C-alpha positions as CSV (number, residue, x, y, z in Angstrom):
1,M,15.3,3.4,45.1
2,A,14.0,4.4,48.6
3,D,10.4,3.9,49.6
4,A,10.0,7.7,49.5
5,D,10.6,7.5,45.7
6,K,7.9,4.9,45.2
7,C,4.1,5.5,44.8
8,A,2.2,4.6,47.9
9,L,-0.4,2.7,45.8
10,C,1.3,1.1,42.8
11,K,4.8,1.1,44.2
12,G,6.1,2.4,40.8
13,S,8.6,5.2,40.4
14,V,7.6,8.8,41.1
15,P,9.4,11.2,38.8
16,Y,7.1,14.0,40.1
17,K,5.6,13.7,43.6
18,Y,1.8,14.2,44.1
19,V,0.5,14.5,47.6
20,A,-2.8,12.7,48.4
21,M,-5.8,14.7,49.7
22,P,-6.3,14.2,53.4
23,E,-9.7,12.5,52.9
24,W,-8.1,9.8,50.8
25,N,-6.3,8.4,53.9
26,I,-3.1,7.6,51.9
27,K,0.3,8.0,53.5
28,G,3.2,8.8,51.2
29,V,3.4,10.3,47.7
30,L,1.6,9.2,44.5
31,C,2.7,9.0,40.9
32,G,0.7,11.0,38.3
33,K,-1.3,8.0,37.2
34,C,-2.5,7.0,40.6
35,Y,-3.2,10.6,41.6
36,S,-5.3,11.1,38.5
37,Q,-7.2,7.9,39.3
38,K,-7.9,9.1,42.8
39,I,-9.1,12.4,41.5
40,Y,-11.6,10.6,39.2
41,E,-12.8,8.3,42.0
42,H,-13.4,11.1,44.6
43,Y,-14.4,13.9,42.2
44,P,-16.5,12.3,39.4
45,G,-17.2,14.2,36.3
46,E,-15.1,15.6,33.4
47,H,-11.6,16.9,34.3
48,V,-9.9,19.1,31.8
49,R,-6.2,19.5,32.1
50,V,-4.8,22.8,31.0
51,S,-1.5,22.9,29.2
52,M,0.2,26.3,29.8
53,D,2.7,25.7,27.0
54,K,0.2,25.8,24.2
55,K,-1.0,29.1,22.9
């Protein structure tokens, strides 16, 4: 696995690549878990995820 396929924070695999916000000062892509963690750190409060497949 190339470095581009690893999370910039946890070094785990990245099945879907998330791009860090510029103010986070992170180079490289993030996995979903680390991206969610950064969202909570920088934007406190309740975050509701919407699932478009549920009716």
